[in-house]
ZANUPA-27219 format. One line per 10 residues: number of its first residue (from 1); their letters; for each residue x, z, y of N, C-alpha, C. Coordinates in steps of 0.05 Angstrom, whole numbers. Example, Ala and Ser with C-alpha at 12.3 -4.5 7.8 and 13.67 -1.06 7.14 Angstrom:
<sites>
1> as> 264:156:-114:246:156:-90:264:156:-66 | 257:142:-45:273:143:-21:258:157:1
</sites>
This chain:
<sites>
1> mnktfslall> 1934:2150:1305:1948:2171:1327:1978:2155:1335 | 1993:2145:1317:2017:2142:1322:2021:2111:1335 | 1997:2096:1330:1996:2069:1348:1986:2078:1375 | 1971:2100:1380:1960:2107:1406:1988:2117:1427 | 2003:2136:1408:2024:2148:1421:2048:2124:1430 | 2048:2102:1415:2069:2087:1415:2063:2067:1442 | 2035:2059:1446:2025:2042:1465:2024:2061:1491 | 2024:2088:1491:2022:2104:1511:2050:2106:1522 | 2071:2109:1502:2098:2111:1511:2107:2084:1523 | 2094:2061:1515:2102:2040:1526:2092:2031:1552
11> vggvvlmivg> 2066:2039:1557:2057:2036:1583:2066:2054:1603 | 2075:2080:1595:2087:2101:1612:2114:2089:1619 | 2129:2080:1603:2155:2069:1607:2154:2043:1628 | 2136:2031:1626:2131:2003:1644:2123:2023:1673 | 2106:2036:1676:2099:2047:1698:2126:2063:1708 | 2139:2078:1693:2165:2093:1703:2183:2069:1716 | 2186:2049:1704:2202:2029:1714:2196:2014:1741 | 2169:2016:1744:2158:2006:1771:2162:2024:1791 | 2158:2048:1783:2164:2072:1804:2192:2071:1811 | 2207:2072:1792:2239:2069:1796:2248:2051:1814
21> invtnsfssd> 2236:2024:1810:2242:2004:1830:2230:2005:1858 | 2210:2019:1858:2200:2026:1883:2217:2046:1898 | 2226:2069:1887:2247:2087:1897:2270:2077:1904 | 2278:2056:1886:2308:2041:1895:2302:2031:1923 | 2282:2017:1929:2276:2003:1950:2268:2020:1978 | 2266:2048:1973:2258:2068:1993:2278:2074:2012 | 2272:2086:2035:2292:2089:2055:2314:2109:2051 | 2308:2133:2036:2331:2145:2029:2350:2138:2010 | 2340:2116:1990:2355:2106:1974:2371:2085:1991 | 2361:2073:2009:2380:2052:2025:2401:2068:2043
31> vsqfftgspt> 2397:2093:2050:2416:2108:2064:2438:2115:2044 | 2430:2123:2019:2450:2130:1999:2468:2108:1989 | 2452:2083:1990:2468:2059:1984:2490:2056:2001 | 2485:2062:2027:2503:2053:2052:2527:2071:2053 | 2519:2098:2042:2544:2117:2044:2563:2116:2015 | 2545:2117:1994:2560:2114:1970:2560:2089:1951 | 2546:2071:1961:2547:2047:1949:2525:2046:1925 | 2511:2067:1918:2494:2067:1893:2468:2079:1903 | 2447:2073:1888:2418:2090:1897:2422:2114:1888 | 2400:2127:1896:2397:2158:1891:2396:2161:1862
41> dkaiwmligg> 2402:2186:1852:2402:2194:1825:2374:2194:1813 | 2355:2202:1828:2327:2201:1821:2322:2171:1813 | 2325:2153:1829:2322:2128:1823:2331:2116:1793 | 2358:2122:1797:2372:2113:1768:2359:2125:1745 | 2353:2152:1746:2343:2162:1723:2318:2155:1720 | 2299:2148:1738:2273:2135:1733:2273:2110:1717 | 2293:2094:1728:2298:2065:1712:2305:2071:1688 | 2329:2088:1681:2339:2092:1650:2318:2102:1633 | 2299:2122:1644:2280:2132:1631:2255:2113:1623 | 2250:2098:1644:2231:2076:1639:2236:2058:1617
51> ivatvagltm> 2267:2048:1617:2274:2030:1600:2275:2040:1568 | 2282:2068:1568:2286:2079:1544:2257:2086:1534 | 2237:2090:1549:2210:2094:1540:2201:2063:1530 | 2200:2047:1543:2195:2019:1541:2201:2011:1513 | 2227:2012:1507:2242:2001:1488:2232:2017:1459 | 2230:2044:1465:2218:2060:1446:2190:2057:1438 | 2169:2051:1457:2142:2047:1453:2144:2018:1440 | 2157:1998:1451:2156:1969:1437:2165:1975:1410 | 2187:1987:1400:2194:1987:1376:2175:2001:1358 | 2161:2027:1368:2146:2036:1348:2118:2023:1347
61> tmrgskqa> 2110:2003:1366:2087:1991:1364:2094:1969:1344 | 2115:1948:1344:2122:1931:1326:2127:1941:1296 | 2138:1962:1295:2140:1977:1267:2115:1986:1257 | 2095:1992:1272:2072:2004:1263:2054:1980:1255 | 2056:1956:1272:2041:1935:1261:2049:1922:1237 | 2070:1923:1227:2084:1914:1205:2073:1930:1177 | 2072:1954:1185:2061:1974:1161:2033:1969:1151 | 2014:1964:1177:1990:1967:1169:1978:1941:1159
</sites>
């Protein structure tokens, strides 16, 4: 079960990063970048969450494979 959870976390993190990159390239994010100089908060949180989930899933997967 732990291996399944870590792989799901890894895949979910990668998907979240891809969606975050797509949101960064959206029209609303372009408008936000024009006025504030940074993308929307939603895009930033998706990217951060995706990175954290990917690193956690990768770490759990690697740690689990050494114990088995």
